[in-house]
Gaussian input, Z-matrix of N, CA and C with variables (Angstrom, degrees):
# hf/3-21g

backbone

0 1
 N
 C     1     B1
 C     2     B2     1     A1
 N     3     B3     2     A2     1     D1
 C     4     B4     3     A3     2     D2
 C     5     B5     4     A4     3     D3
 N     6     B6     5     A5     4     D4
 C     7     B7     6     A6     5     D5
 C     8     B8     7     A7     6     D6
 N     9     B9     8     A8     7     D7
 C    10    B10     9     A9     8     D8
 C    11    B11    10    A10     9     D9
 N    12    B12    11    A11    10    D10
 C    13    B13    12    A12    11    D11
 C    14    B14    13    A13    12    D12
 N    15    B15    14    A14    13    D13
 C    16    B16    15    A15    14    D14
 C    17    B17    16    A16    15    D15
 N    18    B18    17    A17    16    D16
 C    19    B19    18    A18    17    D17
 C    20    B20    19    A19    18    D18
 N    21    B21    20    A20    19    D19
 C    22    B22    21    A21    20    D20
 C    23    B23    22    A22    21    D21
 N    24    B24    23    A23    22    D22
 C    25    B25    24    A24    23    D23
 C    26    B26    25    A25    24    D24
 N    27    B27    26    A26    25    D25
 C    28    B28    27    A27    26    D26
 C    29    B29    28    A28    27    D27
 N    30    B30    29    A29    28    D28
 C    31    B31    30    A30    29    D29
 C    32    B32    31    A31    30    D30
 N    33    B33    32    A32    31    D31
 C    34    B34    33    A33    32    D32
 C    35    B35    34    A34    33    D33
 N    36    B36    35    A35    34    D34
 C    37    B37    36    A36    35    D35
 C    38    B38    37    A37    36    D36
 N    39    B39    38    A38    37    D37
 C    40    B40    39    A39    38    D38
 C    41    B41    40    A40    39    D39
 N    42    B42    41    A41    40    D40
 C    43    B43    42    A42    41    D41
 C    44    B44    43    A43    42    D42
 N    45    B45    44    A44    43    D43
 C    46    B46    45    A45    44    D44
 C    47    B47    46    A46    45    D45
 N    48    B48    47    A47    46    D46
 C    49    B49    48    A48    47    D47
 C    50    B50    49    A49    48    D48
 N    51    B51    50    A50    49    D49
 C    52    B52    51    A51    50    D50
 C    53    B53    52    A52    51    D51
 N    54    B54    53    A53    52    D52
 C    55    B55    54    A54    53    D53
 C    56    B56    55    A55    54    D54
 N    57    B57    56    A56    55    D55
 C    58    B58    57    A57    56    D56
 C    59    B59    58    A58    57    D57
 N    60    B60    59    A59    58    D58
 C    61    B61    60    A60    59    D59
 C    62    B62    61    A61    60    D60
 N    63    B63    62    A62    61    D61
 C    64    B64    63    A63    62    D62
 C    65    B65    64    A64    63    D63
 N    66    B66    65    A65    64    D64
 C    67    B67    66    A66    65    D65
 C    68    B68    67    A67    66    D66
 N    69    B69    68    A68    67    D67
 C    70    B70    69    A69    68    D68
 C    71    B71    70    A70    69    D69
 N    72    B72    71    A71    70    D70
 C    73    B73    72    A72    71    D71
 C    74    B74    73    A73    72    D72
 N    75    B75    74    A74    73    D73
 C    76    B76    75    A75    74    D74
 C    77    B77    76    A76    75    D75
 N    78    B78    77    A77    76    D76
 C    79    B79    78    A78    77    D77
 C    80    B80    79    A79    78    D78
 N    81    B81    80    A80    79    D79
 C    82    B82    81    A81    80    D80
 C    83    B83    82    A82    81    D81
 N    84    B84    83    A83    82    D82
 C    85    B85    84    A84    83    D83
 C    86    B86    85    A85    84    D84
 N    87    B87    86    A86    85    D85
 C    88    B88    87    A87    86    D86
 C    89    B89    88    A88    87    D87
 N    90    B90    89    A89    88    D88
 C    91    B91    90    A90    89    D89
 C    92    B92    91    A91    90    D90
 N    93    B93    92    A92    91    D91
 C    94    B94    93    A93    92    D92
 C    95    B95    94    A94    93    D93
 N    96    B96    95    A95    94    D94
 C    97    B97    96    A96    95    D95
 C    98    B98    97    A97    96    D96
 N    99    B99    98    A98    97    D97
 C   100   B100    99    A99    98    D98
 C   101   B101   100   A100    99    D99
 N   102   B102   101   A101   100   D100
 C   103   B103   102   A102   101   D101
 C   104   B104   103   A103   102   D102
 N   105   B105   104   A104   103   D103
 C   106   B106   105   A105   104   D104
 C   107   B107   106   A106   105   D105
 N   108   B108   107   A107   106   D106
 C   109   B109   108   A108   107   D107
 C   110   B110   109   A109   108   D108
 N   111   B111   110   A110   109   D109
 C   112   B112   111   A111   110   D110
 C   113   B113   112   A112   111   D111
 N   114   B114   113   A113   112   D112
 C   115   B115   114   A114   113   D113
 C   116   B116   115   A115   114   D114
 N   117   B117   116   A116   115   D115
 C   118   B118   117   A117   116   D116
 C   119   B119   118   A118   117   D117
 N   120   B120   119   A119   118   D118
 C   121   B121   120   A120   119   D119
 C   122   B122   121   A121   120   D120
 N   123   B123   122   A122   121   D121
 C   124   B124   123   A123   122   D122
 C   125   B125   124   A124   123   D123
 N   126   B126   125   A125   124   D124
 C   127   B127   126   A126   125   D125
 C   128   B128   127   A127   126   D126
 N   129   B129   128   A128   127   D127
 C   130   B130   129   A129   128   D128
 C   131   B131   130   A130   129   D129
 N   132   B132   131   A131   130   D130
 C   133   B133   132   A132   131   D131
 C   134   B134   133   A133   132   D132
 N   135   B135   134   A134   133   D133
 C   136   B136   135   A135   134   D134
 C   137   B137   136   A136   135   D135
 N   138   B138   137   A137   136   D136
 C   139   B139   138   A138   137   D137
 C   140   B140   139   A139   138   D138
 N   141   B141   140   A140   139   D139
 C   142   B142   141   A141   140   D140
 C   143   B143   142   A142   141   D141
 N   144   B144   143   A143   142   D142
 C   145   B145   144   A144   143   D143
 C   146   B146   145   A145   144   D144
 N   147   B147   146   A146   145   D145
 C   148   B148   147   A147   146   D146
 C   149   B149   148   A148   147   D147
 N   150   B150   149   A149   148   D148
 C   151   B151   150   A150   149   D149
 C   152   B152   151   A151   150   D150
 N   153   B153   152   A152   151   D151
 C   154   B154   153   A153   152   D152
 C   155   B155   154   A154   153   D153
 N   156   B156   155   A155   154   D154
 C   157   B157   156   A156   155   D155
 C   158   B158   157   A157   156   D156
 N   159   B159   158   A158   157   D157
 C   160   B160   159   A159   158   D158
 C   161   B161   160   A160   159   D159
 N   162   B162   161   A161   160   D160
 C   163   B163   162   A162   161   D161
 C   164   B164   163   A163   162   D162

   B1=1.4559
   B2=1.5237
   B3=1.3301
   B4=1.4546
   B5=1.5112
   B6=1.3035
   B7=1.4530
   B8=1.5285
   B9=1.3004
   B10=1.4602
   B11=1.5450
   B12=1.3315
   B13=1.4658
   B14=1.5288
   B15=1.3202
   B16=1.4627
   B17=1.5214
   B18=1.3179
   B19=1.4637
   B20=1.5301
   B21=1.3290
   B22=1.4628
   B23=1.5289
   B24=1.3251
   B25=1.4577
   B26=1.5173
   B27=1.3256
   B28=1.4713
   B29=1.5279
   B30=1.3289
   B31=1.4621
   B32=1.5269
   B33=1.3219
   B34=1.4605
   B35=1.5187
   B36=1.3246
   B37=1.4626
   B38=1.5178
   B39=1.3253
   B40=1.4628
   B41=1.5258
   B42=1.3198
   B43=1.4675
   B44=1.5205
   B45=1.3346
   B46=1.4633
   B47=1.5249
   B48=1.3370
   B49=1.4674
   B50=1.5249
   B51=1.3336
   B52=1.4604
   B53=1.5332
   B54=1.3299
   B55=1.4607
   B56=1.5247
   B57=1.3248
   B58=1.4648
   B59=1.5245
   B60=1.3328
   B61=1.4597
   B62=1.5253
   B63=1.3330
   B64=1.4660
   B65=1.5211
   B66=1.3137
   B67=1.4628
   B68=1.5260
   B69=1.3521
   B70=1.4684
   B71=1.5268
   B72=1.3469
   B73=1.4623
   B74=1.5179
   B75=1.3404
   B76=1.4599
   B77=1.5219
   B78=1.3289
   B79=1.4621
   B80=1.5133
   B81=1.3279
   B82=1.4626
   B83=1.5199
   B84=1.3343
   B85=1.4621
   B86=1.5246
   B87=1.3222
   B88=1.4589
   B89=1.5276
   B90=1.3306
   B91=1.4698
   B92=1.5264
   B93=1.3261
   B94=1.4661
   B95=1.5259
   B96=1.3389
   B97=1.4696
   B98=1.5271
   B99=1.3304
   B100=1.4663
   B101=1.5220
   B102=1.3108
   B103=1.4612
   B104=1.5226
   B105=1.3312
   B106=1.4566
   B107=1.5259
   B108=1.3157
   B109=1.4633
   B110=1.5158
   B111=1.3269
   B112=1.4594
   B113=1.5176
   B114=1.3223
   B115=1.4645
   B116=1.5237
   B117=1.3173
   B118=1.4745
   B119=1.5238
   B120=1.3164
   B121=1.4637
   B122=1.5340
   B123=1.3291
   B124=1.4711
   B125=1.5296
   B126=1.3381
   B127=1.4624
   B128=1.5343
   B129=1.3204
   B130=1.4650
   B131=1.5242
   B132=1.3204
   B133=1.4652
   B134=1.5208
   B135=1.3265
   B136=1.4610
   B137=1.5130
   B138=1.3150
   B139=1.4592
   B140=1.5200
   B141=1.3250
   B142=1.4515
   B143=1.5280
   B144=1.3364
   B145=1.4665
   B146=1.5122
   B147=1.3302
   B148=1.4547
   B149=1.5361
   B150=1.3389
   B151=1.4676
   B152=1.5276
   B153=1.3355
   B154=1.4564
   B155=1.5230
   B156=1.3325
   B157=1.4727
   B158=1.5211
   B159=1.3210
   B160=1.4672
   B161=1.5195
   B162=1.3187
   B163=1.4698
   B164=1.5101
   A1=108.26
   A2=116.03
   A3=121.26
   A4=111.76
   A5=115.48
   A6=121.42
   A7=109.77
   A8=115.75
   A9=123.22
   A10=108.45
   A11=117.37
   A12=120.73
   A13=113.45
   A14=116.42
   A15=120.96
   A16=109.60
   A17=116.92
   A18=120.61
   A19=110.43
   A20=115.15
   A21=121.45
   A22=108.67
   A23=115.26
   A24=121.16
   A25=113.83
   A26=116.59
   A27=120.35
   A28=110.10
   A29=115.81
   A30=121.32
   A31=108.23
   A32=115.60
   A33=122.65
   A34=108.91
   A35=117.13
   A36=121.60
   A37=110.13
   A38=115.57
   A39=120.93
   A40=106.05
   A41=117.66
   A42=121.33
   A43=113.07
   A44=117.96
   A45=120.76
   A46=113.55
   A47=117.75
   A48=120.51
   A49=113.41
   A50=117.58
   A51=123.60
   A52=112.17
   A53=116.65
   A54=122.66
   A55=110.09
   A56=116.71
   A57=121.89
   A58=109.43
   A59=116.37
   A60=122.71
   A61=108.94
   A62=116.20
   A63=122.03
   A64=109.39
   A65=116.73
   A66=121.85
   A67=109.70
   A68=115.87
   A69=119.71
   A70=111.95
   A71=117.50
   A72=119.96
   A73=109.44
   A74=115.83
   A75=120.22
   A76=107.79
   A77=115.22
   A78=120.08
   A79=109.25
   A80=116.35
   A81=121.06
   A82=108.97
   A83=116.42
   A84=122.13
   A85=106.28
   A86=115.80
   A87=121.87
   A88=113.04
   A89=117.66
   A90=119.77
   A91=113.28
   A92=117.68
   A93=121.44
   A94=111.70
   A95=116.04
   A96=123.18
   A97=113.21
   A98=115.20
   A99=120.41
   A100=109.76
   A101=115.67
   A102=121.50
   A103=111.37
   A104=114.67
   A105=120.54
   A106=107.24
   A107=115.62
   A108=121.43
   A109=110.21
   A110=115.89
   A111=122.14
   A112=106.32
   A113=115.80
   A114=120.42
   A115=110.83
   A116=115.69
   A117=122.37
   A118=112.14
   A119=116.92
   A120=121.14
   A121=112.92
   A122=117.77
   A123=122.88
   A124=109.27
   A125=117.78
   A126=120.52
   A127=115.46
   A128=118.24
   A129=119.94
   A130=112.36
   A131=117.08
   A132=122.42
   A133=109.01
   A134=116.92
   A135=119.20
   A136=109.29
   A137=115.22
   A138=123.12
   A139=108.46
   A140=116.97
   A141=121.55
   A142=108.99
   A143=116.36
   A144=121.48
   A145=113.20
   A146=117.08
   A147=120.09
   A148=113.73
   A149=117.03
   A150=121.32
   A151=112.24
   A152=116.88
   A153=122.11
   A154=110.36
   A155=115.54
   A156=119.59
   A157=108.53
   A158=115.31
   A159=120.46
   A160=109.29
   A161=115.74
   A162=120.46
   A163=110.61
   D1=128.30
   D2=-179.01
   D3=-82.27
   D4=-178.91
   D5=-179.55
   D6=-90.25
   D7=139.56
   D8=178.14
   D9=-68.78
   D10=125.98
   D11=-178.00
   D12=-76.43
   D13=-31.28
   D14=-175.51
   D15=-122.71
   D16=150.19
   D17=-179.55
   D18=-111.98
   D19=159.28
   D20=178.61
   D21=-61.73
   D22=134.14
   D23=-178.64
   D24=91.70
   D25=-10.55
   D26=-179.10
   D27=-76.39
   D28=140.03
   D29=176.30
   D30=-93.75
   D31=124.72
   D32=-178.75
   D33=-131.81
   D34=178.90
   D35=177.89
   D36=-119.60
   D37=145.83
   D38=172.39
   D39=-80.72
   D40=124.37
   D41=-174.92
   D42=-57.80
   D43=-43.81
   D44=-173.57
   D45=-67.77
   D46=-31.52
   D47=-176.66
   D48=-116.40
   D49=-9.96
   D50=-176.25
   D51=61.37
   D52=22.53
   D53=179.24
   D54=-80.87
   D55=135.64
   D56=177.82
   D57=-78.75
   D58=131.43
   D59=178.89
   D60=-138.13
   D61=162.44
   D62=179.97
   D63=-117.61
   D64=128.69
   D65=-178.96
   D66=-75.51
   D67=130.07
   D68=177.67
   D69=-113.12
   D70=-15.67
   D71=179.55
   D72=-157.87
   D73=140.91
   D74=172.58
   D75=-128.21
   D76=147.97
   D77=-177.93
   D78=-149.00
   D79=136.45
   D80=176.89
   D81=-83.01
   D82=126.44
   D83=178.08
   D84=-97.42
   D85=101.86
   D86=-170.43
   D87=-60.11
   D88=-46.73
   D89=-176.84
   D90=-70.04
   D91=-19.02
   D92=177.66
   D93=-103.20
   D94=-7.94
   D95=177.89
   D96=54.61
   D97=45.25
   D98=176.16
   D99=-158.63
   D100=167.41
   D101=-178.53
   D102=-92.34
   D103=146.38
   D104=170.42
   D105=-116.76
   D106=153.19
   D107=-176.01
   D108=-131.53
   D109=142.46
   D110=172.51
   D111=-111.49
   D112=134.99
   D113=-177.65
   D114=-112.64
   D115=152.55
   D116=-176.21
   D117=-58.24
   D118=-38.04
   D119=-174.58
   D120=-73.84
   D121=-24.69
   D122=179.98
   D123=-135.72
   D124=71.09
   D125=-172.03
   D126=-66.75
   D127=-14.54
   D128=179.69
   D129=-97.83
   D130=2.23
   D131=-178.95
   D132=-118.68
   D133=143.97
   D134=174.62
   D135=-115.68
   D136=154.22
   D137=-179.17
   D138=-126.15
   D139=146.11
   D140=173.20
   D141=-92.80
   D142=163.48
   D143=-176.68
   D144=-52.56
   D145=-40.70
   D146=-176.13
   D147=-71.53
   D148=-8.65
   D149=177.45
   D150=-92.81
   D151=-8.08
   D152=-176.83
   D153=-119.84
   D154=158.68
   D155=175.72
   D156=-144.22
   D157=153.07
   D158=176.80
   D159=-69.65
   D160=147.55
   D161=-179.99
   D162=-77.20

């Protein structure tokens, strides 16, 4: 299991739109061997690490 790149409460940007969002939950997806994140602005959608970037 790798290290989580982003922490809960951290403000990051969505790479495709450059929109600022806040992470509210992170979860390791074992079968995909990477983390997924749920953000406050889109609580029904999850993002993978490669879709987000630090501000």
